[in-house]
C-alpha angles and dihedrals in degrees: 000000000000091000092055091052091048092051090049091052091050091048091051092049092048091048091051091047090050091051091049091048091051091048092050090047091051091048090049092051091047093049095042100044111015105030095031097097094050094046091047090054091049091051090049091050090052091052096044120073121195122214109196122232118200118222122230114258116238120267122258113218133185118238091274097051099262113147114245098167133009140156132242131198116253134166130249123198121226138176134225098203095200091060096051110103101183108028097175095052092042090051091050093053095045095045091054094049098040096040092236129137114268093230092052093052092043092055090053095048094050100049119122096242139105097235135021132175113230100181130342131217100008127176118270094245091054091049090050093053092052093048090053089061092061093213116188115239093019118111143165135227135186119256134172124247122196119231128191103198095192093055107210097004108123088347101152092046095048093046129193140286128226130230090265092057095254123135112248105178144008121003090339087065099035092053098029095126090053096045104037102074127199121299121238131205144208116220126203130179116235136185129240094285095045098261115145109247117238111256087001122173110268132189132199126197109185118223118246116229117235124250123266131247123221107201132208087229118112109213093211094051089045090053092050092049094048093045094054094041093051091049093051095044090053093042095056096030091238127175091238143297149213135231120188123187115189139172101236095205097062108007096249110159108225095180136006110183124178138177141240092052137205139186112246090204088069102016093151088071092065134066113271090236090067089069095060114118090228094180091070108017100050123065124198139174101276094207114192094352083078094057094087087064091053090047091048092051091050094050097041096050092045095243091126138014134203088255094060122106130213133194126224119188094174096267141032136196119234106184108308092341130088118213123199136210120227087247108069096206092045132232097267118214112357139177120234090260091050092052088059093039092052093039087229112188094198091053092053092048088056091048090051092049089055090049095051130213098279096051092040092057091045091060094042086059094044090053090053099243091133097049139045116271092233095242113167096250130099125252101027114171130212127232121269120230139158108270110259094234091059098037115125130197090263090054091052091048096050094042090054090074098038105267129120091024123079131209137176119251088246092056091053092048090050093049091050090049088059090059092045097050098047102272109314128125110225130191113249108227142170107200121073102172145000116220136186127233091277094055094255115146109240097171134019119199108224114178117192121203110277097219143327111258101170138030118246088248093056092046090051092050090051092049089055092049094047091048089059090055089067099034098045110358143062094309101064091122089065092062119124112199113248097016136095109230134178126200152126134241121225134196121172141163113257117242119219121184090347095307133099109258108223114232094011120109144176115224115198145164128191127184149127141231147253088024094209096044107020115210100159136037114199129188124187122189125179116194117217102341113194118232111002110033106172116121092228091056103035108027103028095067089052089051090051095048094047094043093049095054095040094050090052092045090052087049093235103163121234117259101223130161120265089246123056127218091273092054094252119142117252130197136196117253112238123226108254099159111132094022129115111269094240092050091046092052091049091052091049091052089052087057095049095260137106130225128221118197120225120188135019100275129103101225132058115252097173139357141206126242093035123243113283096023116136112235138164116275113266092029113156110240114206114226113203120205134180133208132209096259112135123220121245120247111294092015128104133198114249111235119221112253097173109131095022128115121247097262093045092048094050092048092050093050093046090053088055093050094256136114133224134234105191130195120191131355137274124036126359111256099175141006137194122238091031124234113282095035122126116232137162114278111267095032116150114239115212114215137176120217127198133185098221112050092184097065 
């Protein structure tokens, strides 16, 4: 009996052993043949250590190819803790060179990890000092650092970039996927304790630079806008301001200036609020700059006509409320054009009453006041208005002249562009093209008009009315001699936390030029000016100064009368650039002018006065020519700057490696040395500028 039990026990043990053997065999087969590839990859991953390499972000250019933001390669220092033999001594050396606390560095070097950053994006001289120490376990890798070479120019619009090369604000954020590129890496094989193996297998995946942006912004126009805005903000001790310059035909933003400013290269030294893109994120009561929308709605829906008359006695009752005009004794009887010219609140209330709430709200929506413009920047706000279903007669009346409702500066600029371009709402935008590293265009940004809001006839009638605002109305301070301009002043109470802030105002002016063939829409807004606060006093002069320089920079000729103030006959200068000198002189004679040749060439490369300028009959036009002579080493050929504005002239000389000493303002009438001369690089060119080129 005992033998049988013993044999059963032995059989059971052998069976269990056989089962265990089979299980182990199955596991071995699974590991060896089925799981082998995955385990091999895991083992390889454990042996291979990746060191990241940041790509360069793409370059941001203005419309003329000037760099506004680019990236440079810098080094970052890292630690592989397992390879550091003397952590305390290493920490001492690094803390002294990097200016870090010893305890901070020590905590990094003693962490239980395979890779740790010590300090990123350090100067070359610092990196060189660390390399000279030959510290074990300490390495370097390439990273990308963003640079904005123009400092604060266009800062809010461009935005900033974080330590990990990602766009955080502005265009850097909006187009981050386009600009950021593809990271690379450097791979090294290590042993079980993290030591790099001698002659170990290494891999290198190069980073791919991001694509570039070509903006609609013109650096020169941006500089002009920021210069004049900065001057006015300081002059009236304002909280800030905005200037927007836009092409009304296609929505291209030529300048977007904002104050207060900051430098994106050291943005952490400025208040966060300075980085706000106030032109699109902040809404404000537009005041009288909204009145063109009311006038447009009245004309387009047939509620009023240019032949209608309106009466202003200085005040008007709307229900239980009394509304006042800015002129206490009123404007009396006025035509439709005079209501706009005088910026008469009472007249606009009467226009709105004829329109009615339903149609009024329809046109507010058509003009985009209730929705974002669609500009390619992050954080755009919509306008704020009383909901239509709860709007009362008093709301309609007050909104007619730009109070109660709020709009962003960009919305007002876009609505004015619709009047300037013949009635079409366009999309404001900042990027024209995306290019690769070889300059090839990979994407063009084509923005079609969103919708037609006005007929061409209505738009023309409004342009006539707005031109009278500057020639005979409240906007006289916006006038630029020689040019036809249209525009509207604006003064409004500032709203803070949903309530009117007593004693705080927004002064603004919005307009376009030339009035008969609009090429440029310009909006100026000054936030909380101290002292005078009316748009016609504070903002209009800024509009005039910016518009004057931009029109000249764009070489838009003045539109003067054919007879000057002294009764002498004037003529328009023809364009003879590119023509043979003899043919150019003959054409000038046909137009009552004469031509004087300068230089040894046979064809005209530039002229003064410029084409389109109005000058006295018999004026001598200088025809500049160039020959094929080459400058000697270290010498450069002086370009002709006669006929150019100050900003244009300086830019042209800088491109040639020269500098400018300017006397006067306006257009260049003479230069020394003259164009075509050969001078050493860096020479200062002396030039005289004069406002009236026809004198």
